[in-house]
C-alpha positions, 0 to 999 in steps of 0.5 A: 280431131277437127274440133280440137283446140290449137292455137285459140281455134279448131284444129279444122281452121288451123289446118285449113290456113295452113294448107291455103297460107303456104299455098299463097306463100308459094304463089306470091315468091314463084311469081316474084322471082318469075318475073325477077328471073324473066323465066318461070321459077318454083320458089318451093322445095317440093314441085307442087304449089306448097311452100309450109314455110310461109304457113307457119310463118304466116300462122306463127306471126298470126298467133304471136303478133295478134295481141299487138296487131293494133300497133302498127309500128310496133307490129312491123318491127317485131315483124321484121326481127322475127321473120329475119330471125326464122330465115336465118335458122331454116337457113342454119338446118338447110346448110347443115342438111343439105349443105346448100340454102336454096335461096341467095341474097348475095347480090342484094345489097345489105347481105349476110353470107347471101343468107338474110338482107335488108330488103328481105328484112324490111319487107318481112315487116311489112308483110306483117302488116298486110296480115292483120291489115287484109289477107288474114280475114280473106284467107279466113272467108275462103276456108268459110266459104266451102263445106267442112266436108271439102275442107278435110278432104283438101286438108288430108289430100293437101297432106299426104301430096305434100309429104309424098312430094318431099320425100321425093324432094329430099331424095332428089336433094341427096342425089343432087349437085347442087344448085343453080345461080337461080337457086334450082335443083340441080341434078347428076343424072 
């Protein structure tokens, strides 16, 4: 299973990269929002330090944009458009499933219904360039720095932890009244 090919790499590396990108995305977004809110803010849906939309986003961008990674202008434009489209689709799904979106851009200029904004769109393009300029090399080196046995354990434990936390948070979200002004779940209990 671990050697099974997935998008021109093996499943072992794919799974490790996914976990590391999910954690990196959570760390960066939580740090940024903690700075903006002037208090610790968990920006993931779950309680733990994993935000899989970043794993999907970074890996999707890596495999889809690799053929254009040498053209930074094209990479920037495609990164802006595709990530904004993904953000829009995820927001629509969350609205349908939960009746709310766990981010709010209403206070940002040039926003669309609080779910998209120009600032984020422009940032997605920079993230695409950073992905190929240095981030993926660092993630790849990190995942190669520990043994395959350790990597397999990390992936399995991370997956089990995330699924358990996700199920708990889904149940919590279904019972909640909604979100506060920072996008944090508010419990009815």
